[in-house]
C-alpha positions in Angstrom: 0.0 0.0 0.0 1.2 3.5 -0.8 1.5 6.2 1.8 -0.9 8.4 -0.1 -3.5 5.5 -0.2 -3.0 5.0 3.6 -3.4 8.7 4.3 -6.5 8.8 2.1 -8.0 5.8 3.9 -7.2 7.2 7.3 -8.8 10.6 6.6 -11.9 8.9 5.0 -12.4 6.7 8.0 -12.1 9.6 10.5 -15.6 10.7 11.8 -14.5 14.3 12.6 -13.1 14.8 9.1 -16.1 13.2 7.5 -18.5 15.4 9.5 -16.9 18.4 7.8 -16.3 17.2 4.2 -18.6 14.1 3.9 -17.1 11.7 1.5 -15.3 14.4 -0.5 -11.8 13.3 0.1 -10.0 12.4 -3.2 -6.7 10.9 -4.1 -5.0 13.2 -6.6 -7.5 15.5 -8.2 -11.2 16.2 -7.3 -13.6 15.0 -10.0 -15.0 17.6 -12.3 -17.3 17.6 -15.3 -18.4 20.0 -18.1 -21.4 21.1 -16.0 -19.4 21.4 -12.8 -15.9 22.5 -13.6 -15.1 23.0 -9.9 -15.9 20.2 -7.5 -18.4 21.1 -4.7 -16.7 22.4 -1.6 -15.5 21.7 0.9 -13.2 18.8 -0.1 -9.8 17.5 0.5 -7.2 16.2 -2.0 -4.3 13.8 -1.1 -1.2 13.2 -3.3 2.4 12.0 -2.8 4.7 14.7 -4.3 8.2 13.5 -3.4 9.8 10.5 -1.7 13.2 9.5 -0.5 14.7 6.1 0.2 18.1 5.6 1.8 20.5 2.9 0.9 23.4 1.4 2.8 26.0 -1.3 2.0 23.6 -3.7 3.7 20.7 -2.8 1.4 17.8 -0.5 1.4 16.7 1.3 4.6 13.2 0.2 5.7 12.1 3.7 6.8 11.5 5.8 3.8 10.2 9.4 3.9 7.5 10.7 1.6 6.1 14.2 1.2 2.3 13.9 0.9 0.6 17.1 -0.2 -2.8 17.5 1.4 -5.0 20.4 0.1 -8.1 21.7 1.8 -10.6 23.5 -0.5 -13.2 25.5 1.4 -15.7 28.3 1.1 -14.5 30.3 4.1 -11.4 30.7 6.3 -13.5 29.3 9.3 -14.4 26.2 7.4 -10.8 25.8 6.1 -9.5 26.0 9.7 -12.0 23.5 11.1 -11.2 21.0 8.5 -7.5 21.5 9.1 -7.9 21.0 12.8 -9.8 17.7 12.4 -7.4 16.5 9.8 -4.3 17.4 11.8 -5.9 15.5 14.8 -6.5 12.5 12.6 -3.0 12.4 11.0 -0.6 13.9 13.6 -2.6 13.5 16.8 -2.2 9.8 17.0 -0.1 8.9 14.0 1.9 6.0 15.3 0.6 2.7 14.3 -0.8 0.8 11.3 -2.7 2.9 8.7 -4.9 1.3 6.1 -8.0 -0.8 6.0 -6.7 -3.8 4.0 -2.9 -3.7 3.8 -1.6 -1.8 6.7 1.3 0.6 6.6 3.3 1.3 9.8 3.6 5.1 10.1 6.3 6.2 12.4 6.4 10.0 12.2 4.4 12.8 10.6 5.4 16.5 10.3 3.5 19.3 8.8 5.8 21.8 7.1 5.0 24.1 5.5 1.3 25.1 5.6 0.4 27.5 3.0 -2.9 29.5 2.9 -4.2 30.9 -0.4 -7.3 32.6 -1.8 -8.7 32.4 -5.3 -11.0 35.2 -6.4 -14.1 34.1 -8.2 -14.0 34.7 -12.0 -17.9 34.8 -12.4 -20.6 36.3 -10.2 -22.2 32.8 -9.6 -19.0 31.3 -8.2 -17.8 31.4 -4.6 -14.3 32.2 -3.6 -11.9 29.4 -2.9 -10.1 29.3 0.5 -7.2 26.8 0.2 -4.7 25.4 2.5 -1.8 23.3 1.2 0.0 21.1 3.7 3.2 19.3 3.0 3.1 16.3 5.4 6.5 14.6 5.8 5.6 11.0 6.5 8.1 8.4 7.8 6.8 4.8 7.6 8.2 1.3 7.8 8.2 -0.9 4.6 9.4 -4.3 3.8 12.2 -4.4 1.3 13.8 -7.4 -0.3 17.1 -8.6 1.1 20.2 -8.5 -1.0 21.4 -11.9 0.4 
């Protein structure tokens, strides 16, 4: 299981996060269509943007680090902050342990850095503004790697 899938599953299963965004937590991009070019807000997107694995003469290290980008898309700063608080409690509040419903991933550390807030002005009178928070979550997790022996 990938770290972004494990993060997606953890957020989707959290009742505090679900109370604020319902089932609108998406891996990668939020779905859109010709009739709805912007997904209904609020919603959260989760995607792995970088990763790092270390190697030694004995083989691969079993504690890789991935940067998982989590974006909150809301209709107000208050809503954005409430979703962030629930999401932070879910991911960083009790992060140690196995994540994932089917194949579990042993997460060992989670750091949020940086957190970037932005605002997108509506382009049409019928649109609402977008209040966005982008979080780069550094995730350290245990993985099984094949032995060189």
